[in-house]
C-alpha positions in Angstrom: -56.2 -22.1 118.5 -56.8 -24.8 115.9 -53.1 -24.8 115.1 -52.3 -25.3 118.7 -54.7 -28.2 119.0 -53.2 -29.8 115.8 -49.7 -29.5 117.2 -50.8 -31.1 120.5 -52.5 -33.9 118.6 -49.4 -34.5 116.5 -47.2 -34.5 119.6 -49.4 -37.0 121.3 -49.3 -39.3 118.3 -45.5 -39.1 118.2 -45.3 -39.9 121.9 -47.7 -42.8 121.5 -45.6 -44.2 118.6 -42.4 -43.8 120.6 -43.9 -45.6 123.6 -44.9 -48.5 121.4 -41.5 -48.9 119.8 -39.3 -51.8 121.1 -35.6 -51.8 121.1 -34.1 -55.3 120.7 -30.5 -55.5 121.8 -28.4 -57.9 119.7 -25.0 -58.8 121.1 -22.3 -60.1 118.7 -19.0 -61.6 119.5 -17.1 -60.4 116.5 -15.9 -57.0 115.3 -18.2 -54.5 113.5 -16.2 -55.0 110.3 -16.6 -58.8 110.3 -19.0 -59.9 107.6 -21.2 -61.7 110.1 -21.6 -58.5 112.1 -22.2 -56.4 109.0 -24.8 -58.9 107.9 -26.4 -58.8 111.3 -26.5 -55.0 111.1 -28.3 -55.2 107.7 -30.7 -57.7 109.2 -31.4 -55.2 112.0 -32.0 -52.4 109.6 -34.3 -54.6 107.6 -36.4 -55.4 110.7 -36.5 -51.8 111.8 -37.6 -50.5 108.4 -40.0 -53.4 107.8 -41.8 -52.9 111.1 -41.8 -49.1 110.6 -39.7 -48.7 113.7 -42.1 -50.7 115.9 -39.1 -53.1 116.6 -35.6 -51.6 116.4 -32.8 -54.1 116.4 -29.6 -52.5 117.8 -26.4 -54.6 117.3 -23.5 -54.6 119.8 -20.4 -56.0 118.1 -17.0 -57.1 119.6 -18.5 -58.6 122.7 -19.2 -55.0 123.9 -22.6 -55.9 125.6 -22.0 -59.6 126.4 -18.8 -61.7 125.8 -19.2 -64.5 123.3 -19.5 -67.1 126.0 -22.3 -65.3 127.7 -24.5 -64.4 124.7 -26.6 -67.5 124.5 -27.4 -67.5 128.2 -28.3 -63.8 128.0 -30.9 -64.6 125.3 -32.3 -67.6 127.2 -32.8 -65.6 130.3 -34.3 -62.5 128.6 -31.5 -60.2 129.4 -31.5 -59.4 125.7 -34.1 -60.3 123.1 -31.8 -61.6 120.3 -28.2 -62.4 119.6 -25.7 -64.3 117.5 -23.2 -67.0 118.6 -21.0 -69.6 117.1 -23.1 -72.8 117.1 -20.3 -75.2 118.0 -19.5 -73.2 121.1 -22.4 -75.0 122.8 -21.3 -78.5 122.0 -20.8 -79.2 125.7 -24.6 -78.8 126.1 -25.6 -81.0 123.2 -23.3 -82.7 120.7 -25.7 -81.8 117.9 -24.5 -78.2 118.2 -21.1 -79.4 116.9 -22.5 -81.1 113.8 -21.2 -78.4 111.6 -17.7 -78.8 113.0 -17.1 -82.5 112.6 -13.7 -82.5 110.8 -13.8 -83.3 107.1 -17.5 -84.4 107.1 -18.7 -81.4 105.0 -15.8 -79.4 103.5 -17.5 -77.2 100.9 -20.3 -74.5 101.0 -22.7 -76.9 99.1 -22.1 -79.8 101.4 -22.2 -77.7 104.6 -25.6 -76.3 103.5 -26.9 -79.9 103.0 -25.6 -80.9 106.4 -27.1 -77.9 108.2 -30.5 -78.5 106.5 -30.4 -82.2 107.5 -29.6 -81.1 111.1 -32.0 -78.1 111.4 -35.1 -79.9 112.7 -33.2 -81.5 115.5 -31.3 -78.3 116.2 -34.6 -76.3 116.5 -36.0 -78.9 118.8 -32.9 -78.7 121.1 -33.0 -74.9 121.1 -36.8 -74.9 121.8 -36.1 -76.8 125.0 -33.8 -73.9 126.0 -36.4 -71.2 125.4 -34.7 -70.2 122.1 -36.0 -69.9 118.5 -33.6 -70.1 115.6 -33.9 -67.3 113.1 -31.1 -67.8 110.6 -27.6 -69.2 110.3 -24.6 -68.3 108.2 -21.4 -70.4 107.5 -17.9 -69.2 108.0 -15.4 -69.8 105.1 -13.7 -73.2 105.2 -11.4 -73.6 108.2 -7.6 -73.7 107.8 -4.7 -74.1 110.1 -2.6 -71.1 111.3 1.0 -71.4 112.6 4.0 -69.3 113.4 6.2 -71.7 111.5 6.1 -74.2 108.6 4.4 -77.5 109.5 4.7 -80.5 107.3 3.1 -83.2 109.5 1.1 -83.6 112.7 4.3 -84.5 114.4 5.5 -80.9 113.9 2.5 -79.7 115.9 3.5 -81.3 119.2 3.7 -78.8 122.1 2.4 -75.8 120.1 0.0 -73.6 122.1 -3.3 -73.8 120.2 -6.3 -71.6 120.4 -9.4 -73.7 121.4 -12.9 -72.3 121.3 -15.1 -75.4 121.6 -15.0 -79.1 122.5 -14.1 -80.0 118.9 -11.1 -77.8 118.7 -10.0 -79.0 122.2 -10.2 -82.6 121.0 -8.3 -81.7 117.8 -5.5 -80.2 120.0 -5.4 -83.4 122.1 -5.1 -85.7 119.0 -2.3 -83.5 117.5 -0.6 -83.2 120.9 -0.9 -79.4 120.8 -1.7 -77.5 124.0 -5.3 -76.1 124.0 -5.8 -72.5 125.3 -9.4 -71.1 125.5 -9.5 -67.7 123.8 -12.5 -65.7 122.6 -12.3 -64.0 119.1 -12.1 -60.5 120.6 -8.9 -61.5 122.5 -7.0 -63.1 119.6 -4.6 -60.3 118.7 -3.4 -59.9 122.3 -3.1 -63.7 122.7 -0.9 -64.1 119.6 1.1 -60.9 120.3 2.0 -62.1 123.9 2.6 -65.7 122.9 -0.4 -67.1 124.9 -1.3 -68.8 121.6 0.8 -69.8 118.6 -1.7 -71.5 116.4 -5.4 -71.9 115.6 -7.8 -73.5 113.3 -10.1 -70.8 111.8 -11.2 -69.3 108.6 -9.2 -66.9 106.4 -11.8 -64.3 107.5 -10.8 -64.4 111.2 -7.1 -64.2 110.4 -7.7 -61.3 108.0 -9.9 -59.4 110.5 -7.3 -59.9 113.3 -4.3 -59.1 111.1 -2.6 -62.3 112.3 0.3 -61.9 109.9 1.7 -59.5 112.5 2.5 -62.6 114.7 1.8 -65.8 112.5 3.5 -66.9 109.3 1.7 -69.8 107.7 -1.9 -70.6 106.8 -2.8 -74.1 105.4 -6.0 -74.5 103.4 -7.0 -77.8 104.9 -10.8 -77.0 104.6 -11.6 -78.9 107.8 -15.2 -77.7 108.2 -17.4 -74.7 107.7 -18.8 -73.7 111.2 -22.0 -71.7 111.5 -22.9 -68.6 113.4 -26.6 -68.7 114.3 -29.0 -66.0 115.3 -31.5 -66.8 118.1 -34.4 -65.0 119.7 -35.8 -65.6 123.2 -38.9 -67.8 122.6 -41.0 -66.0 125.2 -40.4 -62.7 123.5 -41.0 -64.3 120.1 -44.4 -65.7 121.3 -45.4 -62.2 122.4 -44.4 -60.5 119.1 -47.2 -59.4 116.8 -47.8 -61.7 113.9 -47.1 -59.0 111.3 -43.8 -58.2 113.0 -42.9 -61.9 113.1 -43.5 -62.1 109.3 -41.2 -59.2 108.7 -38.5 -60.6 111.0 -38.8 -64.1 109.3 -38.5 -62.5 105.8 -35.5 -60.4 106.9 -33.9 -63.6 108.5 -34.3 -65.4 105.2 -32.6 -62.5 103.3 -29.8 -62.4 105.9 -29.1 -66.2 105.5 -28.8 -65.7 101.7 -26.8 -62.5 101.9 -24.5 -64.0 104.6 -23.8 -67.1 102.5 -22.9 -65.0 99.5 -20.7 -62.7 101.6 -19.0 -65.8 103.1 -18.2 -67.1 99.6 -16.9 -63.8 98.4 -14.9 -63.2 101.6 -13.1 -66.5 101.3 -11.1 -65.5 98.3 -10.7 -61.9 99.5 -9.3 -62.9 102.8 -6.8 -65.5 101.4 -5.4 -62.8 99.2 -5.3 -60.4 102.2 -3.3 -62.9 104.2 -0.8 -63.3 101.3 -0.5 -59.5 101.0 0.1 -59.3 104.7 3.2 -61.5 104.2 1.8 -65.0 105.2 2.5 -68.2 103.3 -0.9 -69.5 102.2 -0.7 -73.0 100.8 -2.4 -76.4 100.8 -1.2 -79.0 103.3 1.6 -81.4 102.3 0.6 -84.9 101.4 1.8 -86.1 104.8 -0.1 -83.5 106.7 -3.3 -84.1 104.7 -3.1 -87.9 105.4 -2.4 -87.3 109.1 -5.4 -84.9 109.3 -7.7 -87.3 107.4 -7.0 -90.0 109.9 -7.8 -87.6 112.7 -11.0 -86.6 110.9 -12.1 -90.3 110.8 -11.4 -90.7 114.5 -13.3 -87.5 115.4 -16.3 -88.4 113.2 -16.6 -91.8 114.8 -16.4 -90.2 118.3 -19.0 -87.6 117.4 -21.4 -90.2 116.1 -21.0 -92.2 119.3 -21.6 -89.2 121.5 -24.6 -87.9 119.4 -26.3 -91.3 119.3 -29.3 -92.0 117.2 -30.0 -88.3 116.6 -26.5 -87.7 115.2 -26.6 -90.8 113.1 -30.0 -89.8 111.6 -28.6 -86.4 110.7 -25.5 -87.9 109.0 -27.6 -90.5 107.2 -30.0 -87.7 105.9 -27.0 -85.6 104.8 -25.3 -88.5 103.0 -28.5 -89.4 101.4 -28.8 -85.9 100.0 -25.4 -86.2 98.3 
């Protein structure tokens, strides 16, 4: 009789614990093997363990729950609690979201970190107005140019179908006279295989993950910028989260930012070697191409500052003052 009562009590406790547990769905735009997705999965495990299962973060890579373009909206509206998205994809909402992707403004890991920290207060303010709370952000490796042929100058780019994923890349295509085509990361392989796209500006990581050597031949290490992926949580849900759980999530987010940065640095060299092994030509730009791109960078920086106004100028001034 006592044994039965003990078993019933244990069962009731387990049921109560299960009832209290929350599952936070975390949509991701990139494949499960991408270092951002792997980092997000580790972050989720950290939160799940740190809260003793009270909050379980379940990641959904490859746009399997929401496509990249829909992730931010899904978090804002509470369809999911948390998610990750490329920050510059939202530049049409606020130019500050493209601060990390201003061509040739910050071209190294050290400089991009300084730029992001200079911009963070204003980014958090902008996200707060959209019912979003920033948890952590991780840079991609430096962005290079992919083509299906050798390119020695901007003049060689005219008419090439170029994968565009935000306003910055669309403007870059316009200035180089390429033809912008909007394509999400999960659709890249098919786009290159079918000729819908013939070029892109992206990191070695993206090309390596997507095995672009099957359709493209050249990668130029122009180090245009280091864009960030950022992880956001719905602010209403965050406000309702217990303080001890918030502390755990914040600690895990800090770890994820540091781990993601280290992974990005390590991945840079690994992926460039992988592109070479796949048969691609990996090389710095010619002097002519570099000069052409520098001129475009100056134009785009001036345009971004004009669009971003005083807030953008304050960020750039703070960044340059930190150098």
